[in-house]
C-alpha positions as CSV (number, residue, x, y, z in Angstrom):
1,X,0.0,0.0,0.0
2,X,1.1,3.6,-0.3
3,X,1.8,5.7,2.7
4,X,0.5,9.1,3.7
5,X,2.0,11.9,5.8
6,X,0.1,14.2,8.1
7,X,3.2,16.0,9.3
8,X,6.7,16.3,7.8
9,X,8.7,14.8,10.7
10,X,6.7,12.9,13.3
11,X,6.0,9.2,13.3
12,X,2.5,10.0,14.6
13,X,-0.4,9.2,12.3
14,X,1.9,8.0,9.5
15,X,1.4,4.8,7.7
16,X,4.6,2.8,7.0
17,X,5.1,2.6,3.3
18,X,4.9,-1.0,2.2
19,X,6.0,-2.6,-1.0
20,X,3.0,-2.8,-3.4
21,X,4.7,-4.8,-6.1
22,X,5.1,-8.6,-6.0
23,X,8.3,-8.4,-8.0
24,X,10.2,-6.8,-5.1
25,X,9.3,-9.4,-2.5
26,X,12.2,-11.1,-0.7
27,X,13.2,-14.4,-2.2
28,X,14.9,-17.0,0.0
29,X,18.3,-18.3,-1.0
30,X,18.4,-21.9,-2.1
31,X,21.2,-24.4,-2.2
32,X,24.3,-23.6,-4.3
33,X,25.1,-25.2,-7.6
34,X,27.8,-27.8,-8.1
35,X,29.9,-27.8,-11.2
36,X,30.3,-31.4,-12.4
37,X,33.8,-31.8,-13.9
38,X,36.0,-34.6,-14.8
39,X,38.9,-33.1,-13.0
40,X,39.8,-34.8,-9.7
41,X,39.7,-31.5,-7.7
42,X,35.9,-31.2,-8.0
43,X,33.4,-33.9,-6.8
44,X,30.0,-33.8,-8.5
45,X,26.8,-33.9,-6.5
46,X,24.2,-36.1,-8.1
47,X,20.9,-34.4,-9.0
48,X,17.6,-35.6,-10.2
49,X,17.6,-34.3,-13.8
50,X,14.2,-34.3,-15.4
51,X,15.5,-33.5,-18.9
52,X,18.7,-33.6,-20.9
53,X,21.0,-30.6,-20.2
54,X,20.7,-27.7,-22.6
55,X,23.7,-26.1,-24.2
56,X,25.0,-22.6,-24.1
57,X,27.6,-22.2,-26.8
58,X,30.3,-19.6,-26.6
59,X,32.5,-19.1,-29.7
60,X,35.8,-17.4,-28.9
61,X,36.7,-17.2,-32.6
62,X,33.6,-15.2,-33.5
63,X,34.4,-11.5,-32.6
64,X,31.1,-9.6,-32.4
65,X,32.6,-6.2,-31.7
66,X,33.5,-3.7,-29.1
67,X,31.7,-3.9,-25.7
68,X,28.9,-1.3,-25.6
69,X,27.7,-1.9,-22.0
70,X,24.4,-0.4,-23.3
71,X,22.1,-2.3,-21.1
72,X,23.4,-0.5,-18.0
73,X,21.0,2.4,-18.1
74,X,18.3,3.7,-15.7
75,X,15.0,5.5,-15.9
76,X,14.8,7.8,-12.8
77,X,17.5,5.6,-11.3
78,X,19.3,8.5,-9.8
79,X,17.7,10.7,-7.1
80,X,19.9,13.5,-5.7
81,X,23.7,13.9,-5.3
82,X,24.9,10.8,-3.5
83,X,21.7,8.8,-4.1
84,X,22.6,6.2,-5.0
85,X,26.1,6.1,-3.6
86,X,28.5,7.0,-6.4
87,X,30.8,4.1,-5.7
88,X,27.9,1.7,-6.4
89,X,27.1,3.5,-9.6
90,X,30.6,3.7,-11.0
91,X,31.3,0.0,-10.4
92,X,28.6,-0.8,-13.0
93,X,30.2,1.2,-15.8
94,X,27.0,3.2,-16.4
95,X,26.1,4.4,-19.9
96,X,22.7,6.1,-20.1
97,X,20.2,7.5,-17.6
98,X,16.9,9.0,-18.4
99,X,15.8,11.6,-15.9
100,X,13.0,14.2,-15.4
101,X,13.2,17.6,-17.0
102,X,15.0,20.5,-15.3
103,X,12.7,21.7,-12.4
104,X,10.1,19.2,-13.5
105,X,7.1,18.5,-11.3
106,X,6.7,14.8,-12.2
107,X,8.9,13.6,-9.4
108,X,10.3,15.3,-6.3
109,X,13.9,14.3,-7.2
110,X,16.0,13.1,-10.2
111,X,16.4,16.4,-12.0
112,X,18.6,15.7,-15.1
113,X,20.8,18.7,-14.6
114,X,21.2,18.1,-10.8
115,X,22.3,14.5,-11.2
116,X,24.6,15.2,-14.0
117,X,27.8,15.9,-12.1
118,X,27.7,12.6,-10.1
119,X,26.7,10.6,-13.2
120,X,29.6,12.0,-15.2
121,X,32.0,11.5,-12.3
122,X,30.9,7.9,-12.3
123,X,31.8,7.5,-16.0
124,X,28.3,7.9,-17.4
125,X,28.0,8.7,-21.1
126,X,24.5,10.1,-21.9
127,X,21.7,11.8,-19.9
128,X,18.3,11.7,-21.6
129,X,15.8,14.4,-20.5
130,X,12.2,13.4,-20.4
131,X,10.9,16.8,-21.2
132,X,7.2,16.2,-20.6
133,X,8.1,15.5,-17.0
134,X,7.9,19.2,-16.6
135,X,4.2,18.4,-15.8
136,X,3.1,17.1,-12.5
137,X,0.6,14.4,-13.5
138,X,0.8,11.0,-15.2
139,X,-0.6,10.8,-17.8
140,X,0.7,14.3,-18.5
141,X,-2.0,17.0,-18.2
142,X,-2.7,18.3,-21.7
143,X,-2.7,22.1,-21.6
144,X,-2.1,22.6,-25.4
145,X,1.0,22.8,-27.5
146,X,1.5,26.5,-26.9
147,X,1.8,25.8,-23.1
148,X,4.3,23.0,-23.8
149,X,6.4,25.1,-26.2
150,X,6.7,27.8,-23.5
151,X,8.1,25.2,-21.1
152,X,10.4,23.8,-23.8
153,X,11.9,27.2,-24.3
154,X,12.8,27.5,-20.6
155,X,14.2,23.9,-20.4
156,X,16.4,24.2,-23.4
157,X,17.9,27.5,-22.3
158,X,18.8,25.8,-19.0
159,X,20.5,22.9,-20.8
160,X,22.4,25.2,-23.1
161,X,23.8,27.0,-20.1
162,X,24.8,23.8,-18.3
163,X,28.4,22.7,-18.3
164,X,27.4,19.1,-19.2
165,X,25.5,20.3,-22.3
166,X,27.1,17.9,-24.7
167,X,26.0,14.8,-22.6
168,X,22.3,15.6,-22.8
169,X,19.7,14.1,-25.2
170,X,16.3,15.7,-25.4
171,X,13.3,13.4,-25.3
172,X,10.4,15.7,-26.4
173,X,7.6,13.1,-26.0
174,X,7.2,10.1,-23.7
175,X,4.9,7.3,-24.9
176,X,2.8,9.6,-27.3
177,X,0.8,6.5,-28.1
178,X,-0.5,6.5,-24.6
179,X,-1.0,10.1,-23.7
180,X,-1.9,13.2,-25.9
181,X,-1.9,11.4,-29.2
182,X,-3.2,7.9,-28.7
183,X,-5.4,8.0,-31.8
184,X,-3.5,10.6,-33.7
185,X,0.0,9.2,-34.2
186,X,0.0,9.8,-37.9
187,X,-1.6,13.2,-37.8
188,X,-1.4,15.6,-34.9
189,X,1.6,13.9,-33.3
190,X,3.7,14.2,-36.4
191,X,2.9,17.9,-36.8
192,X,3.7,18.5,-33.1
193,X,6.9,16.5,-33.3
194,X,8.1,18.8,-36.1
195,X,7.1,21.9,-34.2
196,X,8.8,20.9,-31.0
197,X,11.9,19.5,-32.8
198,X,12.4,22.7,-34.7
199,X,11.9,24.8,-31.5
200,X,14.6,22.8,-29.7
201,X,17.0,23.1,-32.6
202,X,16.4,26.8,-32.9
203,X,17.6,27.3,-29.3
204,X,20.3,24.6,-29.3
205,X,21.6,24.0,-32.8
206,X,23.8,21.1,-31.7
207,X,21.0,19.4,-29.8
208,X,20.7,15.6,-29.9
209,X,17.0,14.6,-29.9
210,X,15.4,11.2,-29.3
211,X,12.0,9.8,-30.4
212,X,9.3,8.8,-31.0
213,X,9.5,7.0,-27.6
214,X,6.5,4.7,-28.2
215,X,5.4,2.6,-25.3
216,X,6.0,-0.6,-27.4
217,X,7.4,-1.6,-30.7
218,X,5.0,-0.3,-33.4
219,X,6.3,-1.2,-36.8
220,X,3.8,0.6,-39.0
221,X,3.7,3.7,-36.9
222,X,7.5,3.8,-36.8
223,X,7.6,3.7,-40.6
224,X,5.2,6.5,-40.8
225,X,7.1,8.5,-38.2
226,X,10.5,8.0,-40.0
227,X,9.0,8.8,-43.4
228,X,7.6,12.1,-42.2
229,X,10.7,12.9,-40.2
230,X,12.9,12.2,-43.3
231,X,10.7,14.3,-45.6
232,X,10.6,17.2,-43.2
233,X,14.2,17.3,-42.0
234,X,13.3,16.3,-38.4
235,X,14.9,12.9,-38.0
236,X,15.7,11.9,-34.4
237,X,19.4,11.4,-33.6
238,X,18.4,8.5,-31.3
239,X,15.4,6.2,-32.1
240,X,13.7,5.3,-28.9
241,X,10.9,2.9,-27.9
242,X,10.0,0.8,-24.9
243,X,10.1,-3.0,-24.3
244,X,7.8,-3.6,-21.3
245,X,5.9,-6.7,-22.3
246,X,6.2,-10.4,-22.7
247,X,6.9,-10.0,-26.4
248,X,10.4,-8.8,-25.7
249,X,11.4,-12.4,-24.8
250,X,10.1,-13.9,-28.0
251,X,10.4,-11.0,-30.4
252,X,13.3,-8.7,-29.6
253,X,15.4,-9.8,-32.6
254,X,12.3,-9.4,-34.9
255,X,11.8,-5.9,-33.6
256,X,15.4,-4.9,-34.0
257,X,15.7,-6.4,-37.5
258,X,12.4,-4.9,-38.6
259,X,13.5,-1.4,-37.5
260,X,16.8,-1.6,-39.3
261,X,15.0,-2.8,-42.4
262,X,12.7,0.2,-42.2
263,X,15.8,2.5,-42.0
264,X,17.3,0.9,-45.1
265,X,14.1,1.0,-47.1
266,X,13.8,4.7,-46.4
267,X,17.4,5.5,-47.1
268,X,18.0,6.6,-43.5
269,X,21.4,6.1,-42.0
270,X,21.4,3.9,-38.9
271,X,20.3,5.7,-35.8
272,X,21.5,5.0,-32.3
273,X,18.7,2.8,-30.7
274,X,17.7,3.4,-27.1
275,X,15.2,1.2,-25.4
276,X,14.9,3.7,-22.6
277,X,12.4,1.7,-20.6
278,X,12.8,-2.1,-20.4
279,X,11.4,-4.8,-18.0
280,X,7.9,-5.9,-17.2
281,X,5.9,-4.5,-14.3
282,X,6.3,-7.7,-12.4
283,X,9.0,-10.3,-12.2
284,X,12.0,-8.7,-14.0
285,X,13.4,-5.8,-11.9
286,X,15.7,-7.1,-9.2
287,X,15.7,-10.7,-10.6
288,X,19.2,-11.5,-12.0
289,X,18.0,-14.6,-14.0
290,X,15.5,-12.4,-15.9
291,X,17.6,-9.3,-16.3
292,X,20.4,-11.2,-17.9
293,X,18.1,-11.8,-20.9
294,X,17.8,-8.1,-21.5
295,X,21.6,-7.6,-21.0
296,X,22.6,-10.3,-23.4
297,X,20.2,-9.3,-26.2
298,X,20.9,-5.6,-26.0
299,X,24.7,-6.2,-25.9
300,X,24.4,-8.5,-28.9
301,X,22.4,-5.8,-30.8
302,X,24.7,-3.0,-29.5
303,X,21.8,-0.9,-28.4
304,X,21.2,1.1,-25.2
305,X,18.6,0.4,-22.6
306,X,17.2,1.9,-19.4
307,X,15.6,-0.2,-16.7
308,X,12.0,0.7,-16.2
309,X,10.6,2.8,-13.3
310,X,8.2,0.4,-11.6
311,X,9.0,0.9,-7.9
312,X,10.9,4.0,-6.5
313,X,13.3,6.5,-7.9
314,X,16.9,6.9,-6.9
315,X,17.7,3.1,-6.3
316,X,19.0,2.2,-9.8
317,X,15.7,0.5,-10.5
318,X,15.9,-2.1,-7.7
319,X,19.7,-2.7,-8.0
320,X,20.4,-0.7,-4.9
321,X,18.8,-0.9,-1.5
322,X,19.4,1.4,1.6
323,X,21.4,3.6,-0.8
324,X,24.7,1.8,-0.7
325,X,23.9,-1.8,-0.4
326,X,23.5,-4.1,-3.4
327,X,20.7,-6.4,-4.3
328,X,21.4,-9.6,-6.2
329,X,20.7,-7.9,-9.5
330,X,23.4,-5.3,-8.9
331,X,26.0,-8.0,-9.0
332,X,24.8,-9.1,-12.5
333,X,25.4,-5.6,-13.8
334,X,28.7,-5.4,-12.0
335,X,29.8,-8.6,-13.8
336,X,28.6,-7.1,-17.1
337,X,30.6,-4.0,-16.5
338,X,33.7,-6.0,-15.8
339,X,33.7,-7.7,-19.2
340,X,36.7,-6.4,-21.2
341,X,38.2,-7.0,-24.6
342,X,35.5,-7.7,-27.2
343,X,32.3,-9.6,-27.2
344,X,32.1,-13.0,-28.8
345,X,29.2,-15.0,-30.2
346,X,26.9,-16.7,-27.8
347,X,24.3,-19.2,-29.1
348,X,21.6,-20.1,-26.5
349,X,19.6,-23.3,-26.6
350,X,16.8,-21.4,-28.3
351,X,17.0,-17.9,-29.8
352,X,13.9,-16.8,-28.0
353,X,14.3,-19.1,-25.0
354,X,14.8,-18.0,-21.4
355,X,18.4,-19.1,-21.1
356,X,20.7,-16.4,-22.5
357,X,24.2,-15.1,-22.1
358,X,26.8,-12.6,-23.0
359,X,30.6,-13.3,-23.3
360,X,33.8,-11.5,-23.9
361,X,37.4,-12.4,-24.7
362,X,40.4,-10.2,-23.5
363,X,43.7,-11.2,-25.0
364,X,45.6,-8.7,-22.8
365,X,44.2,-10.4,-19.6
366,X,44.2,-13.9,-21.2
367,X,40.7,-14.3,-19.9
368,X,37.3,-15.2,-21.3
369,X,34.2,-14.4,-19.3
370,X,30.6,-15.5,-19.7
371,X,27.6,-14.1,-17.9
372,X,24.4,-16.1,-18.3
373,X,21.1,-17.2,-16.7
374,X,17.4,-17.7,-17.1
375,X,14.9,-20.5,-16.9
376,X,11.2,-21.1,-17.6
377,X,9.6,-21.3,-15.2
378,X,11.8,-18.7,-13.5
379,X,11.3,-20.3,-10.1
380,X,12.6,-23.7,-11.2
381,X,16.1,-25.2,-11.7
382,X,17.8,-26.3,-14.9
383,X,20.9,-28.1,-16.1
384,X,23.1,-26.8,-18.9
385,X,26.5,-27.3,-20.5
386,X,28.5,-24.2,-21.2
387,X,30.5,-25.2,-24.3
388,X,33.4,-22.9,-25.1
389,X,34.8,-23.4,-28.6
390,X,37.3,-21.5,-30.8
391,X,40.1,-22.0,-28.3
392,X,42.5,-22.1,-31.2
393,X,41.9,-18.4,-31.7
394,X,43.1,-17.8,-28.2
395,X,46.3,-19.9,-28.0
396,X,47.4,-18.1,-24.8
397,X,44.6,-20.1,-23.0
398,X,46.5,-23.3,-23.7
399,X,45.2,-26.8,-24.3
400,X,43.9,-27.1,-20.7
401,X,41.9,-24.2,-19.2
402,X,40.8,-23.3,-15.7
403,X,37.2,-22.3,-15.1
404,X,35.8,-20.6,-12.0
405,X,32.0,-20.3,-11.7
406,X,30.2,-17.8,-9.4
407,X,26.5,-17.5,-8.8
408,X,24.4,-14.7,-7.4
409,X,20.8,-15.2,-6.1
410,X,17.8,-12.9,-6.3
411,X,17.5,-11.0,-3.0
412,X,14.4,-8.9,-3.8
413,X,14.9,-5.5,-2.2
414,X,17.0,-6.9,0.6
415,X,20.8,-6.6,0.6
416,X,22.6,-9.4,-1.2
417,X,25.3,-11.4,0.6
418,X,27.1,-11.2,-2.7
419,X,28.4,-13.8,-5.2
420,X,29.4,-17.2,-4.0
421,X,31.8,-19.6,-5.7
422,X,29.8,-22.4,-7.3
423,X,32.9,-24.5,-8.1
424,X,36.0,-24.5,-10.2
425,X,38.0,-27.0,-12.2
426,X,40.4,-27.7,-15.0
427,X,39.3,-28.7,-18.5
428,X,41.3,-30.3,-21.3
429,X,40.4,-29.0,-24.8
430,X,39.2,-31.5,-27.3
431,X,38.8,-30.3,-30.9
432,X,39.4,-26.7,-29.8
433,X,36.6,-26.7,-27.2
434,X,35.7,-27.5,-23.6
435,X,32.4,-28.3,-22.1
436,X,31.5,-27.2,-18.5
437,X,28.5,-29.2,-17.3
438,X,26.4,-27.4,-14.7
439,X,23.5,-28.8,-12.8
440,X,20.7,-27.5,-10.5
441,X,21.1,-23.9,-11.7
442,X,18.4,-21.6,-10.3
443,X,16.1,-19.7,-12.6
444,X,16.1,-16.5,-10.7
445,X,19.9,-16.4,-10.3
446,X,22.7,-15.3,-12.7
447,X,26.1,-17.0,-13.2
448,X,29.6,-15.8,-14.1
449,X,32.3,-18.0,-15.6
450,X,35.9,-16.8,-15.9
451,X,38.2,-19.0,-18.1
452,X,42.0,-18.6,-17.8
453,X,45.1,-20.6,-18.6
454,X,45.5,-23.6,-16.4
455,X,47.8,-21.8,-14.0
456,X,45.8,-22.1,-10.8
457,X,47.7,-23.1,-7.7
458,X,44.9,-22.8,-5.1
459,X,41.1,-22.3,-5.1
460,X,39.7,-18.8,-5.5
461,X,38.9,-18.8,-1.8
462,X,35.9,-17.6,0.3
463,X,33.6,-14.8,-0.6
464,X,35.6,-12.5,1.6
465,X,38.6,-12.9,-0.6
466,X,39.0,-10.8,-3.8
467,X,41.5,-12.2,-6.3
468,X,43.5,-9.4,-8.0
469,X,43.5,-11.2,-11.3
470,X,39.7,-11.0,-11.4
471,X,39.5,-7.3,-10.3
472,X,39.5,-4.3,-12.6
473,X,43.0,-3.3,-13.6
474,X,44.0,0.0,-15.1
475,X,47.1,1.8,-16.3
476,X,50.2,-0.3,-16.5
477,X,48.8,-3.1,-14.3
478,X,48.6,-6.4,-16.1
479,X,47.9,-10.1,-15.8
480,X,50.4,-12.2,-17.9
481,X,50.2,-15.8,-16.5
482,X,53.8,-16.6,-16.3
483,X,55.9,-19.2,-14.4
484,X,55.7,-17.8,-10.9
485,X,54.8,-19.9,-7.9
486,X,53.2,-19.5,-4.5
487,X,50.2,-17.3,-5.5
488,X,46.6,-18.0,-4.8
489,X,44.0,-18.5,-7.5
490,X,44.9,-18.4,-11.2
491,X,47.6,-15.7,-11.1
492,X,48.3,-12.2,-9.9
493,X,48.6,-8.6,-11.0
494,X,52.0,-7.0,-11.9
495,X,53.2,-3.9,-13.7
496,X,53.6,-1.6,-10.7
497,X,57.3,-0.9,-11.1
498,X,58.3,2.6,-12.5
499,X,54.6,3.5,-12.8
500,X,52.2,6.1,-11.5
501,X,49.3,4.6,-13.4
502,X,49.1,1.0,-12.2
503,X,45.8,0.4,-10.3
504,X,43.9,-2.7,-9.1
505,X,40.4,-1.9,-8.1
506,X,38.7,-4.3,-5.7
507,X,34.9,-4.0,-5.3
508,X,34.0,-5.4,-1.9
509,X,30.9,-5.8,0.2
510,X,30.4,-5.8,4.0
511,X,27.2,-6.4,5.9
512,X,27.5,-3.5,8.4
513,X,29.2,-0.2,9.2
514,X,32.4,-0.9,11.1
515,X,36.1,-1.8,11.1
516,X,37.5,-4.4,8.8
517,X,41.0,-5.8,8.2
518,X,42.1,-5.4,4.6
519,X,44.7,-8.1,4.2
520,X,46.7,-7.4,1.0
521,X,48.8,-10.3,-0.1
522,X,51.7,-9.3,-2.2
523,X,55.3,-10.1,-3.2
524,X,58.1,-7.6,-3.4
525,X,61.3,-9.4,-4.4
526,X,64.7,-7.9,-5.2
527,X,64.5,-5.4,-8.1
528,X,67.3,-3.3,-9.6
529,X,67.0,0.3,-8.4
530,X,64.2,-0.4,-6.0
531,X,64.4,-0.1,-2.2
532,X,64.2,-3.3,-0.2
533,X,60.9,-2.2,1.3
534,X,58.0,-1.0,-0.9
535,X,54.7,0.9,-0.6
536,X,51.5,1.4,-2.4
537,X,48.8,4.0,-2.1
538,X,45.4,2.9,-0.9
539,X,42.3,4.7,-2.0
540,X,38.8,4.1,-0.6
541,X,35.7,5.1,-2.5
542,X,37.5,7.6,-4.6
543,X,39.6,9.3,-1.9
544,X,43.1,8.7,-0.8
545,X,43.3,6.6,2.4
546,X,47.0,6.0,3.2
547,X,50.3,5.0,1.8
548,X,50.8,1.4,2.9
549,X,54.3,0.2,3.7
550,X,55.0,-3.3,2.3
551,X,58.2,-4.9,3.7
552,X,60.3,-6.6,1.0
553,X,60.1,-10.3,0.4
554,X,63.1,-12.6,-0.3
555,X,62.1,-13.3,-3.9
556,X,59.1,-12.9,-6.2
557,X,57.7,-16.3,-5.3
558,X,57.5,-15.5,-1.6
559,X,54.3,-13.8,-0.5
560,X,53.5,-11.6,2.5
561,X,50.3,-10.1,3.8
562,X,50.0,-6.5,5.0
563,X,47.0,-5.8,7.1
564,X,45.3,-2.4,7.3
565,X,42.4,-1.8,9.6
566,X,39.8,0.5,7.9
567,X,36.4,1.7,8.7
568,X,34.0,0.6,5.9
569,X,30.3,1.6,5.3
570,X,27.7,-1.1,5.1
571,X,27.4,-2.3,1.5
572,X,29.7,-1.7,-1.5
573,X,33.1,-0.1,-1.3
574,X,35.9,0.2,-3.8
575,X,39.4,-0.3,-2.5
576,X,42.1,0.8,-5.0
577,X,45.7,-0.3,-4.7
578,X,47.7,2.2,-6.8
579,X,51.2,2.9,-7.9
580,X,52.0,6.5,-7.0
581,X,55.7,7.1,-7.6
582,X,57.6,7.3,-10.9
583,X,60.5,5.2,-9.4
584,X,60.3,1.6,-8.2
585,X,59.4,2.1,-4.6
586,X,56.0,0.7,-5.4
587,X,57.3,-2.3,-7.5
588,X,55.1,-5.1,-6.2
589,X,52.9,-8.0,-7.4
590,X,49.4,-8.3,-6.0
591,X,47.7,-11.6,-5.2
592,X,44.5,-10.9,-3.4
593,X,42.7,-8.7,-0.9
594,X,41.0,-10.4,2.2
595,X,38.3,-8.4,4.0
596,X,37.5,-9.6,7.5
597,X,35.6,-7.9,10.3
598,X,37.5,-6.6,13.4
599,X,37.0,-4.3,16.2
600,X,37.8,-0.6,16.7
601,X,36.9,2.5,18.6
602,X,33.5,3.9,17.6
603,X,31.9,6.6,19.8
604,X,28.1,7.0,19.8
605,X,26.3,10.2,20.4
606,X,22.5,10.0,20.8
607,X,20.5,12.8,19.2
608,X,18.2,13.2,22.2
609,X,21.1,13.6,24.7
610,X,20.5,16.3,27.2
611,X,23.6,18.3,26.3
612,X,22.8,18.7,22.7
613,X,21.5,22.0,21.3
614,X,18.0,22.0,19.8
615,X,17.0,25.1,18.1
616,X,13.5,26.4,16.9
617,X,11.1,23.6,16.2
618,X,13.6,20.7,16.7
619,X,12.1,18.4,19.3
620,X,12.8,15.1,21.0
621,X,10.2,12.4,20.1
622,X,9.6,9.0,21.6
623,X,9.9,6.0,19.3
624,X,10.6,2.5,20.6
625,X,12.4,1.6,17.4
626,X,15.0,4.4,17.9
627,X,18.2,3.8,19.8
628,X,17.6,4.8,23.3
629,X,13.8,5.1,22.5
630,X,13.9,8.6,21.2
631,X,15.0,10.7,18.2
632,X,15.1,14.3,17.3
633,X,12.6,15.5,14.6
634,X,11.2,18.7,13.0
635,X,14.7,19.8,12.1
636,X,15.0,22.2,9.1
637,X,12.3,24.0,7.1
638,X,13.9,27.2,8.4
639,X,17.3,28.4,9.4
640,X,16.5,28.4,13.2
641,X,15.4,24.8,13.4
642,X,18.6,22.9,14.1
643,X,20.1,20.0,16.0
644,X,23.6,20.4,17.3
645,X,25.6,17.5,18.7
646,X,27.9,19.0,21.3
647,X,30.9,17.5,22.9
648,X,31.9,15.3,19.9
649,X,35.4,14.6,21.1
650,X,38.4,13.2,19.1
651,X,42.0,12.9,20.1
652,X,43.5,14.7,17.1
653,X,42.5,16.9,14.3
654,X,41.6,15.2,11.0
655,X,39.0,13.6,8.8
656,X,36.6,11.2,10.5
657,X,33.8,8.9,9.4
658,X,30.4,10.0,10.8
659,X,27.7,7.3,10.7
660,X,24.2,9.0,10.8
661,X,21.3,6.8,11.8
662,X,18.1,8.4,10.6
663,X,14.5,7.8,9.4
664,X,12.8,9.4,6.4
665,X,9.4,8.3,5.0
666,X,8.3,11.5,3.3
667,X,6.4,11.1,0.0
668,X,5.1,13.9,-2.2
669,X,1.9,13.7,-4.2
670,X,0.4,10.6,-5.8
671,X,1.3,8.4,-8.7
672,X,-0.7,5.7,-10.4
673,X,1.8,2.9,-9.5
674,X,4.8,4.4,-7.7
675,X,5.5,6.2,-4.5
676,X,7.0,9.6,-5.1
677,X,9.6,9.3,-2.3
678,X,11.5,12.4,-1.1
679,X,15.2,12.3,-0.4
680,X,15.6,14.7,2.5
681,X,18.6,17.0,2.6
682,X,20.6,18.2,5.6
683,X,23.2,21.0,5.7
684,X,25.9,19.8,8.1
685,X,28.3,22.2,9.8
686,X,31.3,21.5,12.1
687,X,32.0,24.2,14.7
688,X,30.1,26.8,12.8
689,X,32.1,26.4,9.6
690,X,30.9,26.0,6.0
691,X,27.9,23.7,5.5
692,X,28.0,20.5,3.5
693,X,24.7,19.4,1.9
694,X,24.0,15.6,2.3
695,X,21.0,13.8,1.0
696,X,19.4,10.9,2.9
697,X,17.7,8.1,1.0
698,X,14.1,7.4,1.9
699,X,13.8,4.6,4.5
700,X,10.1,3.7,3.7
701,X,8.9,4.0,7.2
702,X,9.3,6.5,10.0
703,X,10.4,3.8,12.4
704,X,12.9,2.3,9.8
705,X,16.3,3.6,10.8
706,X,19.0,3.3,8.2
707,X,22.6,4.7,8.1
708,X,24.6,7.0,5.9
709,X,28.3,7.6,6.3
710,X,29.5,11.2,6.0
711,X,33.1,12.4,6.2
712,X,33.6,15.3,8.6
713,X,36.8,17.3,9.5
714,X,37.1,17.6,13.2
715,X,39.4,19.6,15.5
716,X,41.3,18.0,18.4
717,X,39.1,18.0,21.5
718,X,35.4,18.8,21.6
719,X,33.4,19.7,18.5
720,X,29.9,20.7,17.7
721,X,28.2,19.1,14.6
722,X,25.0,20.8,13.5
723,X,22.2,19.6,11.3
724,X,19.9,22.0,9.6
725,X,18.1,23.0,6.4
726,X,17.3,26.7,5.9
727,X,15.1,26.0,2.9
728,X,11.5,24.7,2.9
729,X,12.6,21.1,3.3
730,X,13.0,19.1,6.5
731,X,16.0,17.1,7.6
732,X,15.3,13.4,8.3
733,X,14.6,12.3,11.8
734,X,18.0,11.9,13.5
735,X,18.5,9.0,15.9
736,X,22.2,9.1,16.6
737,X,25.7,9.6,15.1
738,X,28.8,7.5,15.5
739,X,32.3,8.8,15.0
740,X,35.2,6.6,13.9
741,X,38.7,7.3,12.5
742,X,39.2,6.1,8.9
743,X,42.1,3.9,10.0
744,X,41.9,1.9,13.2
């Protein structure tokens, strides 16, 4: 059901917002899959197979082009700065996001121009602007073309003045077949398209424009639209439509081929295609085994796609929960974003069947990767053989390869525990191919296979161990699979000597805010011109953390572990191990990173404590769900209404992690199938200094307390940290803060 609010900060007379959509329900984890291999190192578990295994064929010899990563797109997936957490976004290699119009009324957050800085920092390519979202209602209120053109003028001038102007794509109409023009797609809509298109171009001559943005694939109407657009000089730069129905699974290739045939028949050069809303209302979002079908087909067709908006904004369309924690589906897109090299042909058991996959081959890394999943019924299990052929085109893999298989289960909107190793084994090539038999795969899960030369010396390890050779490597860092010994897994990362660019980026997950030991296993043998002891620079979530001393090892086949105690936020973090000096002081090889919980000093300050300074309307409120039974609410909506934590004491000046426990269940207006959640903002000041605006993701209940970690610079001794919001908006209800040093 949807919630209602009778006041902006109290938990009195407020219904807790409950999930209204069956697709987001929590799904229990079932037993892991066992890889049946002929190698002695893996023991098969017998299963009751009801049918012969299917076959997913990967052909390494069939290069299908550069990776586009186009399926990693979102409709209203971004809310405000920091929502979702930028680290979570960047790890997915995002490409396209479709957001509401500048200052649009359709949603309380997600303004295209406001999310642009974070999206671009995260590596995003294109931001589509849903221009009709300037209106409040859905379907959009129809006030006439003159009214809309006046709004178009204002929006375009704002885009032209924006520093990210070149990244925007205008979407003048959204689902015209379902709103203003449902029966006039070959009459009034075409005339209005021309008028609005020409108005945009008159104000922004370099504008990129997308359309027609039909709610489904409509062959005859697309032909009519493109014919008119060609004849009138108003062709879209991006052709967009939506894939929201069951027919995607059986007819995507037909839709794609038909559209390209229409272009050819009309003499129109191929347009970029954007399926800027994809996924059915129920059963797809958040379900890895279903979403992999969209990913594989869009990547094979080299088109872009944006996950549909069926639940709430700002959560990457059910990939993110609690703002910086991953659902099972997030890991699917992370795997997809980690494919490197070029794509290769994948032939599923049936072109339109549920089991689909995408694969890539990277000669530099000497790795092939396959991401796959899907079953009908989705709740069931299935057996399949992943057959990899064309090994002769990748001679560096050798005549015997090593395969490691991971799985990730659907977690609904609950945090995922992350991927688990299904099994691993060695496979001898026969006729240039290997077959990896898999049994008991889960229909709702997705799977990831990494194939390397047969150089493994030990198993990949527990889920808390992150192998360097499977992480993202940048700069001069490389994986070469030589003759070294003593390492874990299939090899290690090298290339750190005489470099300032070598980087290994570990994406890790932890269940709770707190201290963790980062155990970096490395070797640092004798090296001409290098000191005996080495060091590397650690970065955490995009910021420098520390330069870590690494004592030298007797030789390059001897490995040591250097442990650094670090405070990590719950959910996803990126730990970078970087070269930083032009000489060889950072000449090391990296094996893996272990992440294990430990203890450390964390000081808690309750919001309702007697010594804190409450200004204006800020008040202590009872709530049994809050720590200590109380919180402070009614903060903000005016400069005088503040909460000041006094006596926040630290031993030395510097940057600290501040964990804020809060609740926020504000919604704004009504929507036919979504809750228009509000991400409340707080201006945080330390000792009366400059304020820092922080947004707090909705917690879907006034008694649901979540946490956000904010960096604060504190002076030695006692400090005052003040929360406020001088604008009309309220700060979330504040339960407590916890202060911890970045390094334990």
